C-alpha positions as CSV (number, residue, x, y, z in Angstrom):
1,M,-22.3,15.7,5.2
2,F,-18.9,14.3,4.0
3,S,-16.8,17.3,5.2
4,R,-15.5,15.4,8.2
5,F,-13.9,12.9,5.8
6,G,-11.9,15.6,3.9
7,V,-8.1,15.4,3.7
8,N,-5.6,17.6,1.9
9,F,-2.3,16.7,0.3
10,Q,0.4,19.0,-1.1
11,K,2.1,18.3,-4.4
12,G,4.7,15.5,-3.9
13,D,3.1,14.1,-0.7
14,V,3.1,10.3,-0.5
15,I,-0.4,9.2,0.3
16,F,0.5,5.6,0.8
17,C,3.4,3.3,-0.2
18,E,3.5,0.1,-2.2
19,F,3.5,-3.1,-0.1
20,E,2.3,-1.4,3.1
21,P,-0.9,-2.5,4.8
22,G,-4.0,-0.4,4.1
23,D,-7.4,0.1,5.7
24,N,-8.8,3.1,3.9
25,F,-9.5,4.4,0.4
26,Y,-9.9,7.8,-1.2
27,L,-12.2,9.7,-3.5
28,I,-10.5,12.6,-5.3
29,Q,-12.4,15.9,-5.1
30,S,-9.8,18.1,-6.8
31,G,-6.2,17.7,-8.0
32,R,-4.5,14.6,-9.5
33,V,-2.9,11.6,-8.0
34,Q,-0.3,9.4,-9.6
35,L,0.1,5.7,-9.0
36,V,3.7,4.5,-9.1
37,K,5.2,0.9,-9.1
38,I,8.8,-0.1,-8.7
39,M,9.8,-2.3,-11.7
40,G,13.3,-3.7,-11.3
41,D,15.3,-0.6,-10.4
42,I,12.9,1.8,-12.2
43,E,10.1,3.8,-10.7
44,K,7.2,3.6,-13.2
45,I,4.1,5.8,-13.3
46,I,1.2,3.4,-14.1
47,D,-1.7,5.9,-13.9
48,I,-2.7,9.4,-13.1
49,L,-6.1,9.8,-11.5
50,E,-8.4,12.7,-11.9
51,P,-11.2,14.2,-9.7
52,G,-14.0,11.8,-9.2
53,E,-11.8,8.7,-9.3
54,I,-11.3,6.3,-6.5
55,F,-8.0,4.7,-5.4
56,G,-6.9,2.4,-2.6
57,E,-10.3,0.6,-2.6
58,M,-8.8,-2.9,-2.4
59,S,-8.4,-2.3,1.3
60,I,-12.2,-2.6,1.6
61,L,-12.4,-5.8,-0.5
62,E,-9.5,-7.7,1.0
63,E,-6.8,-7.4,3.5
64,A,-4.0,-7.0,1.0
65,P,-0.9,-4.8,0.9
66,R,-1.0,-1.7,-1.3
67,S,-0.2,-2.7,-4.9
68,A,1.3,0.7,-5.8
69,T,2.5,4.0,-4.3
70,A,0.0,6.9,-4.4
71,I,1.6,10.4,-4.7
72,A,-0.1,13.8,-5.0
73,H,0.7,14.9,-8.5
74,T,-0.7,18.4,-7.6
75,A,-2.3,19.8,-4.5
76,V,-5.1,17.3,-3.8
77,K,-8.4,17.5,-1.8
78,A,-10.0,14.1,-1.2
79,L,-12.4,12.2,0.9
80,E,-10.9,9.4,3.0
81,F,-13.0,6.4,4.0
82,N,-12.4,3.2,5.9
83,R,-14.5,0.1,6.7
84,E,-16.3,1.9,9.6
85,N,-17.6,4.9,7.7
86,F,-18.0,3.1,4.3
87,E,-21.7,2.5,5.1
88,V,-22.3,6.2,5.7
89,L,-20.9,6.9,2.2
90,M,-23.0,4.2,0.5
91,Q,-26.2,5.5,2.1
92,G,-25.5,9.2,1.8
93,N,-24.5,9.5,-1.9
94,P,-26.0,7.0,-4.4
95,Q,-23.9,8.4,-7.2
96,I,-20.7,7.6,-5.4
97,A,-22.1,4.3,-4.2
98,M,-22.8,3.3,-7.9
99,K,-19.3,4.2,-8.9
100,L,-17.9,2.1,-6.1
101,L,-20.1,-0.8,-6.9
102,K,-18.8,-0.7,-10.5
103,T,-15.3,-0.6,-9.3
104,F,-15.8,-3.5,-6.9
105,T,-17.5,-5.5,-9.6
106,R,-14.5,-5.1,-11.8
107,R,-12.2,-6.1,-8.9
108,I,-14.3,-9.2,-8.2
109,Y,-14.0,-10.2,-11.9
110,D,-10.3,-9.8,-11.6
111,Q,-10.3,-12.2,-8.7
112,K,-12.3,-14.8,-10.6
113,R,-9.9,-14.3,-13.6
114,R,-6.9,-14.9,-11.4
115,F,-8.6,-18.1,-10.0
116,M,-8.8,-19.3,-13.6
117,I,-5.1,-18.9,-13.9
118,L,-4.4,-20.7,-10.7
119,T,-6.5,-23.7,-11.8
120,L,-4.1,-24.4,-14.6
121,G,-1.7,-27.3,-13.8
122,D,1.0,-26.3,-16.2
123,T,3.4,-23.6,-15.0
124,E,4.1,-22.2,-18.5
125,A,0.4,-22.0,-19.2
126,K,-0.1,-20.1,-15.9
127,V,2.4,-17.5,-17.0
128,A,1.0,-17.3,-20.5
129,D,-2.5,-16.8,-19.0
130,V,-1.3,-14.0,-16.8
131,F,-0.3,-12.2,-20.0
132,L,-3.7,-12.9,-21.5
133,M,-5.4,-11.4,-18.4
134,L,-3.3,-8.3,-18.7
135,A,-4.0,-8.0,-22.4
136,E,-7.7,-8.2,-21.7
137,R,-7.3,-5.0,-19.6
138,Q,-5.6,-3.0,-22.4
139,P,-7.4,-1.1,-25.1
140,K,-8.1,-3.1,-28.2
141,E,-6.0,-2.2,-31.2
142,D,-6.2,-3.1,-34.9
143,G,-3.6,-5.5,-36.1
144,D,-2.9,-8.8,-37.8
145,A,-5.4,-11.4,-36.7
146,D,-2.7,-14.1,-36.4
147,T,0.2,-12.2,-34.9
148,K,-0.1,-9.4,-32.4
149,R,2.8,-7.9,-30.5
150,V,1.8,-6.5,-27.1
151,E,3.8,-4.6,-24.5
152,F,3.2,-5.0,-20.8
153,H,4.5,-2.5,-18.3
154,T,4.7,-5.0,-15.4
155,S,7.3,-6.7,-13.3
156,V,8.4,-10.3,-12.9
157,D,7.3,-10.2,-9.3
158,D,3.7,-9.1,-10.3
159,I,3.5,-11.9,-12.9
160,A,4.7,-14.4,-10.2
161,H,2.1,-13.1,-7.8
162,W,-0.8,-13.4,-10.3
163,G,0.4,-16.9,-11.3
164,G,0.7,-18.1,-7.8
165,M,4.4,-19.1,-8.0
166,S,7.8,-17.9,-6.7
167,P,9.7,-15.2,-8.6
168,D,12.5,-17.6,-9.3
169,K,10.1,-20.1,-10.9
170,C,8.5,-17.3,-12.9
171,K,11.9,-16.1,-14.1
172,S,12.7,-19.6,-15.3
173,V,9.5,-19.8,-17.3
174,L,10.1,-16.3,-18.8
175,S,13.6,-17.3,-19.7
176,R,12.2,-20.4,-21.6
177,F,9.7,-18.1,-23.4
178,V,12.6,-15.8,-24.4
179,S,14.7,-18.7,-25.7
180,Q,11.6,-19.9,-27.7
181,G,11.3,-16.4,-29.3
182,R,8.0,-15.7,-27.6
183,L,9.1,-12.9,-25.3
184,E,11.5,-9.9,-25.1
185,I,12.3,-8.6,-21.6
186,F,13.4,-5.1,-21.0
187,S,14.2,-3.1,-17.8
188,D,10.7,-1.4,-17.8
189,R,8.5,-3.7,-19.9
190,I,7.9,-7.2,-21.2
191,V,6.9,-7.7,-24.8
192,V,4.9,-10.7,-26.0
193,K,5.7,-11.1,-29.7
194,N,2.5,-13.0,-30.6
195,I,-0.3,-12.8,-28.0
196,N,-2.5,-15.1,-30.1
197,D,0.2,-17.8,-29.7
198,F,-0.5,-17.7,-26.0
199,V,-4.2,-17.8,-26.6
200,R,-3.8,-21.0,-28.5
201,F,-1.4,-22.4,-26.0
202,V,-3.6,-21.8,-22.9
203,S,-6.7,-23.0,-24.7
204,A,-5.0,-26.2,-25.5
205,Q,-3.9,-26.7,-21.9
206,R,-7.4,-26.1,-20.6
207,R,-8.8,-28.6,-23.1
208,H,-6.2,-31.1,-22.1
209,Q,-7.1,-30.7,-18.4
210,E,-10.8,-31.0,-19.0
211,G,-10.2,-34.2,-21.0
212,A,-7.9,-35.7,-18.5
């Protein structure tokens, strides 16, 4: 019943581009899709999706530009859905519907987490909390309980977006963190030298706001 939603892409085809508006999403049937972001002057692959995975779904949740470029890593067969035929998908395939609901639940949590960042009054605390949010998404690794070095493959513009501030203001905060020895900034990544230092810093700022 979903055959009419089928689309095909050849290896190297650009399915959609970062920053462009979107009103559809895709379910991969066969092949692989890579998600790419521009970080500074470098094109960085942030994920490679396999059959059964969904991408572009934020267009259903909110009217936001694409957060990454999607490129066919191999020949790809996929199902393409938009707001109009989304209901057909939900009713016709409970398994896919459950996968979508789990994805949407995670996205909603991300939105609530971002709201927590925006409620912080201190600009440095906002930037620090963005790194904490990103760290929560990464696999847990063993390490020293008091000092944990974490690498983030993200851009200054993304951090500024999540923190609700201009890129220039974000760069200023990051520069202060670098001068304090808390961060190292490279062309393709940002390294937090001690993520638990940010945990303590943000927690202190929240307690201060609650007590004010």
